[in-house]
C-alpha positions in Angstrom: 0.0 0.0 0.0 1.5 3.3 -1.0 0.9 6.8 0.3 1.2 9.5 -2.3 2.3 13.0 -1.1 2.7 16.3 -2.8 5.2 18.9 -1.6 5.0 22.7 -1.8 6.9 22.7 -5.1 4.4 20.6 -6.9 6.5 17.4 -6.8 4.9 14.0 -5.9 6.5 11.2 -4.0 5.3 7.9 -2.5 6.2 5.7 0.4 5.3 2.2 -0.7 5.3 -1.4 0.6 7.8 -2.7 -2.0 5.2 -4.1 -4.4 4.9 -2.0 -7.5 2.9 -4.5 -9.5 -0.4 -3.3 -11.0 -3.2 -5.8 -11.3 -4.9 -4.3 -14.4 -5.2 -1.1 -16.3 -8.9 -1.7 -16.7 -11.1 -0.7 -13.8 -13.7 -3.4 -14.2 -11.6 -5.9 -16.0 -12.1 -9.6 -15.1 -9.6 -10.9 -17.6 -6.8 -11.9 -15.2 -4.7 -13.4 -18.0 -4.8 -10.2 -20.0 -4.0 -8.3 -16.8 -0.7 -10.2 -16.4 0.7 -8.5 -19.5 0.7 -5.2 -17.8 2.2 -6.3 -14.5 4.6 -3.5 -13.5 5.0 -2.2 -17.0 4.8 1.6 -17.4 1.7 1.9 -15.3 2.8 4.7 -13.0 3.5 8.3 -13.8 6.7 8.2 -11.7 9.3 5.6 -10.7 8.9 4.2 -7.2 11.7 3.5 -4.9 10.7 1.1 -2.1 12.9 2.6 0.5 13.3 6.1 -0.7 11.5 9.1 -2.3 10.0 8.9 -5.7 11.2 10.9 -8.6 9.3 14.1 -9.6 6.6 13.6 -12.1 7.7 14.2 -15.7 5.0 16.6 -16.6 5.0 18.6 -19.9 6.5 22.1 -19.7 3.2 23.8 -20.3 1.4 22.0 -17.5 4.2 22.7 -15.0 4.2 26.4 -15.9 0.5 26.5 -15.5 0.6 25.0 -12.1 3.4 27.4 -11.0 1.3 30.3 -12.2 -1.7 29.2 -10.2 0.4 28.7 -7.1 2.0 32.1 -7.4 -1.4 33.7 -8.0 -2.9 32.0 -5.1 0.0 33.1 -2.9 -0.6 36.8 -3.7 -4.3 36.7 -2.9 -5.0 37.6 0.7 -8.4 36.8 2.2 -10.5 39.9 2.8 -11.5 40.0 6.4 -14.9 41.7 7.1 -14.7 44.3 9.9 -15.6 42.6 13.2 -17.3 45.2 15.3 -18.1 45.0 18.9 -21.3 45.6 20.7 -20.8 49.3 21.4 -19.6 50.4 18.0 -21.5 47.9 15.9 -25.0 48.1 17.5 -25.4 50.7 20.2 -24.0 53.8 18.5 -25.7 53.1 15.1 -29.0 52.8 17.0 -28.6 56.0 18.9 -27.4 57.8 15.7 -30.6 56.8 13.9 -33.0 57.4 16.7 -31.6 60.9 17.4 -32.2 62.0 13.8 -33.3 65.3 12.3 -37.0 64.6 13.0 -36.2 65.2 16.6 -34.6 68.6 15.8 -36.6 69.8 12.7 -40.1 68.4 13.2 -40.7 67.6 16.9 -41.3 71.3 17.9 -44.0 71.6 15.2 -45.5 68.2 16.0 -45.9 69.1 19.7 -47.1 72.6 19.0 -49.9 71.1 16.8 -50.8 68.0 18.9 -50.3 69.5 22.4 -48.6 67.8 25.4 -51.2 65.2 26.1 -51.6 63.8 22.6 -47.8 64.1 22.0 -47.2 61.8 25.0 -49.8 59.4 23.7 -48.1 59.5 20.3 -44.7 58.8 21.7 -46.1 55.9 23.9 -47.7 54.2 20.8 -44.5 54.5 18.7 -42.2 53.3 21.6 -44.5 50.4 22.3 -44.2 49.2 18.7 -40.5 49.6 18.8 -40.2 47.7 22.1 -42.2 44.8 20.8 -40.1 44.7 17.7 -36.9 44.8 19.7 -38.1 41.9 22.0 -39.0 39.8 19.0 -35.7 40.5 17.2 -33.8 39.6 20.3 -35.6 36.3 20.6 -35.0 35.4 17.0 -31.3 36.4 17.3 -30.7 34.1 20.3 -32.4 31.2 18.5 -29.3 30.5 16.4 -26.3 31.9 14.5 -27.1 35.2 12.8 -24.9 35.6 9.6 -24.9 38.5 7.2 -28.4 39.5 6.0 -29.7 41.4 9.0 -33.4 41.7 9.6 -34.4 40.0 6.3 -32.5 36.9 7.3 -34.0 36.7 10.7 -37.5 37.3 9.4 -37.2 34.7 6.6 -35.7 32.1 9.0 -38.5 32.7 11.5 -41.6 33.0 9.3 -40.3 31.4 6.1 -39.0 32.6 2.8 -42.4 33.8 1.6 -43.0 36.1 4.5 -39.3 37.0 4.5 -39.4 38.1 0.8 -42.6 40.2 1.3 -41.2 41.9 4.4 -37.8 42.2 2.8 -39.4 44.1 -0.1 -41.2 46.5 2.3 -38.0 46.9 4.3 -36.0 47.7 1.1 -38.6 50.4 0.0 -38.6 51.8 3.5 -34.8 52.0 3.7 -34.7 53.7 0.2 -37.2 56.4 1.1 -35.6 56.9 4.5 -32.3 57.5 2.8 -33.8 60.0 0.5 -35.5 61.7 3.5 -32.3 61.9 5.5 -30.3 63.3 2.5 -32.9 66.0 1.9 -32.7 67.0 5.5 -29.2 68.2 4.9 -30.6 70.6 2.3 -33.2 72.0 4.6 -30.6 72.8 7.3 -28.2 74.2 4.7 -30.8 76.4 2.9 -33.2 77.3 5.6 -30.7 78.1 8.4 -27.1 78.4 7.1 -26.9 79.7 3.5 -30.4 80.6 2.1 -28.8 82.4 -0.9 -27.5 79.1 -2.2 -31.1 78.0 -3.1 -31.7 77.6 -6.9 -35.5 77.4 -6.4 -37.3 79.6 -3.9 -39.1 78.1 -1.0 -42.5 79.2 -2.3 -41.8 77.4 -5.6 -40.8 74.1 -3.9 -43.3 71.4 -3.2 -41.1 69.0 -1.2 -39.8 68.8 2.4 -36.3 68.3 3.6 -34.8 66.0 6.3 -31.2 64.9 7.3 -28.9 62.1 8.3 -25.1 62.2 8.6 -22.4 59.7 9.4 -21.7 58.0 12.7 -18.7 60.2 13.3 -21.0 63.1 14.0 -23.0 61.3 16.7 -21.2 63.4 19.2 -22.6 66.5 17.6 -26.1 65.1 17.9 -25.7 64.4 21.5 -24.2 67.8 22.1 -27.2 69.3 20.4 -29.6 67.5 22.7 -27.7 68.7 25.7 -27.8 72.2 24.2 -31.6 72.0 24.2 -31.7 71.2 27.9 -29.2 74.0 28.6 -31.2 76.4 26.5 -34.4 75.8 28.4 -32.7 76.5 31.7 -31.4 79.8 30.4 -34.5 80.8 28.6 -36.7 80.1 31.6 -35.1 83.1 33.3 -33.7 85.1 30.4 -35.7 84.3 27.2 -34.0 85.2 23.9 -35.2 88.0 21.7 -37.2 86.3 19.0 -40.0 88.7 18.1 -43.1 87.6 16.1 -45.5 90.1 14.6 -49.2 89.7 15.0 -52.1 91.5 13.4 -54.9 90.9 15.8 -54.4 87.2 16.5 -53.1 86.4 13.0 -49.4 85.6 12.6 -47.6 87.7 10.0 -44.6 86.7 7.9 -41.7 89.2 8.0 -40.6 88.6 4.4 -42.2 91.7 3.1 -41.6 94.2 5.9 -39.1 95.1 8.6 -40.9 97.2 11.3 -43.9 95.6 13.1 -46.1 98.7 13.1 -48.6 100.5 10.9 -47.0 104.0 11.4 -43.6 105.3 12.2 -42.2 108.6 13.3 -39.5 110.4 11.4 -38.6 113.5 13.3 -41.9 115.3 13.8 -43.6 113.6 10.9 -45.8 110.5 10.9 -45.2 108.2 7.9 -46.5 104.8 6.9 -44.4 101.7 7.1 -43.9 98.9 4.6 -46.5 96.9 6.4 -49.0 99.6 5.6 -48.2 99.3 2.0 -48.9 95.6 2.0 -52.5 96.0 3.3 -53.4 99.4 1.7 -53.8 100.7 -1.8 -51.0 103.3 -1.4 -48.5 104.6 1.2 -50.6 107.7 2.0 -52.6 108.0 5.3 -55.9 108.4 3.4 -55.5 105.2 1.4 -58.1 102.4 1.3 -56.9 99.6 3.6 -58.0 96.0 4.2 -60.9 95.8 6.7 -59.2 93.4 9.1 -56.1 95.6 9.0 -58.1 98.6 9.9 -60.0 97.0 12.8 -57.1 95.3 14.6 -53.9 96.5 16.1 -50.4 95.3 15.3 -48.5 93.8 18.3 -45.2 92.1 18.7 -44.7 89.2 21.1 -41.8 86.9 22.0 -41.6 83.7 20.0 -39.8 81.9 22.8 -41.4 83.3 26.0 -39.7 80.8 28.4 -40.9 78.0 30.7 -42.0 80.4 33.4 -44.5 82.1 31.1 -47.3 79.5 31.7 -47.1 78.4 28.0 -47.1 74.7 28.9 -50.6 74.9 30.5 -51.8 76.7 27.3 -50.5 73.9 25.1 -52.0 70.9 26.9 -54.4 70.2 24.1 -54.2 70.0 20.4 -54.8 72.7 17.8 -55.0 70.9 14.4 -55.1 73.0 11.3 -56.8 72.8 7.9 -55.0 73.5 4.7 -55.1 77.1 3.7 -56.2 78.6 7.0 -54.3 81.4 8.8 -52.2 80.4 11.8 -53.7 82.3 14.8 -52.4 82.8 18.3 -54.8 81.7 20.9 -55.7 84.1 23.6 -54.9 87.3 21.6 -57.7 89.9 21.1 -59.0 90.1 17.6 -61.9 91.8 15.9 -63.2 89.3 13.4 -65.0 89.8 10.1 -68.4 88.7 9.0 -68.7 85.1 8.1 -67.9 84.3 4.6 -65.6 87.2 4.1 -62.8 86.0 1.8 -59.1 86.2 2.9 -56.7 87.8 0.5 -53.9 85.2 0.0 -51.5 87.9 -1.1 -51.4 89.5 2.4 -48.3 88.5 4.5 -50.1 86.0 6.7 -48.7 82.7 7.7 -50.9 80.0 6.1 -51.0 76.3 6.8 -50.2 74.4 3.6 -51.4 71.0 4.9 -54.2 69.5 6.9 -52.9 68.1 10.2 -54.4 65.3 12.3 -53.2 62.8 14.8 -52.4 59.9 12.5 -50.5 62.2 10.2 -48.3 63.4 13.1 -47.7 59.7 14.1 -46.5 59.0 10.6 -44.2 62.0 10.6 -42.7 61.1 14.0 -42.6 57.3 13.7 -39.3 57.1 11.6 -37.4 58.6 14.5 -38.1 55.5 16.6 -37.1 52.9 14.0 -33.4 53.3 14.6 -33.1 49.9 16.5 -33.0 48.2 13.1 -29.5 49.8 12.4 -27.9 47.3 14.8 -29.5 44.1 13.2 -28.7 45.3 9.7 -25.0 45.1 10.6 -25.1 41.5 11.6 -22.5 40.6 9.0 -20.0 43.1 10.5 -20.5 42.1 14.1 -18.0 39.9 16.0 -20.8 38.0 17.8 -24.2 39.0 16.4 -26.0 36.4 18.5 -24.8 38.2 21.7 -24.6 41.8 20.5 -28.1 42.2 19.0 -30.1 41.0 22.1 -27.8 42.8 24.5 -28.0 46.2 22.9 -31.3 45.8 21.0 -33.3 47.1 24.0 -30.5 49.3 25.4 -30.9 52.4 23.1 -34.7 52.3 23.5 -35.2 53.5 27.1 -32.7 56.4 27.1 -33.6 57.6 23.6 -37.4 57.2 23.7 -37.4 58.5 27.3 -35.8 61.7 26.2 -38.5 62.4 23.6 -41.2 63.4 26.1 -38.7 65.4 28.0 -37.6 67.1 24.8 -41.2 67.8 23.9 -41.7 69.8 27.1 -38.5 71.6 26.6 -39.3 72.6 23.1 -42.8 73.7 24.0 -41.5 77.0 25.1 -41.7 78.2 21.5 -43.8 75.4 20.0 -47.0 77.3 19.2 -45.1 80.2 17.7 -42.4 78.4 15.7 -43.3 77.1 12.2 -41.3 74.8 9.9 -39.7 76.6 6.9 -42.2 75.1 4.4 -45.2 76.8 6.2 -45.9 79.9 4.1 
């Protein structure tokens, strides 16, 4: 019995038992007489020494070069190792980064100002309950076996079958696609609405879309710093509110795009002159001009947009104040002399109008993407060192601190909630 070995250079050698005789060159041959003609005659590709190493196989030159080329090519290739991330960097931070998204900073103030404190707490409770149930189910599936690359789709298909997994995977793909578009557009809103408005190619009144943002994990520290700044701001503004004036005509909110001074008349020396606001509601800049009836009956006042926590604004905003599309945004509690029923409103006047009808389920749909960040951890299952341990361990960890901060942040932002409007409200 011989043992055939191959060394690193491609050569073959054999340690044998001293009997090189071959029985037959035919696999299924039963002709023993014919087989005797081939006993030990040119049946091996190499010469066998019973007590030594065999000679190298006499292969054609082309075959040897081909084998050497394959060996050299294989030696140059290095296996690509996927990044093996731990629990903190692979699951916890991505979840926090997705939960503390731009919806918290760009839309939560408006959502709470419309829904009020009570319905906002109810909305957060419903969304967090859905997230908690999802996190518990995901943790149970993850501990039921090894979790390779594939993330949520793999776990769903393994638990419910490929049919359900494919259907849910398609929905998950569409949701991730639209979420990516939403986050990217958020960068544009922050850039154009707050940093560099002059960079806009199209004006805000010509645009029909909304903007939202997401950035890289590296900037998670900036997000946390922004949240801390909110809490620091409420402490300061409670005793020393910032100067953020808002102009009202009666109880109607005015947009400052067309005027600078919140007054009907101004004094220049000893002479009374009309302001730019007068010219927006009257036929001319003269005092005897014909003016809008509501403008004539009501006074122009200026109030603080962020009055502070000590102003009693929280009590005023306990309940909702949903709006219908096209109505004027009004400040509750301000005196106003109304017009007769059926009197049309001139849309060219510098009022702040609501461009959408708001209701509870709509606000839930706007807020809900901010609580789906727990999926960021399971989606990185292929990059985790131990997905079976990391996903259940951290799957529930980001939920309490992040979702618990949402109601607190709502109260904090309520200082200016009824008077602050998103950039797309015109």
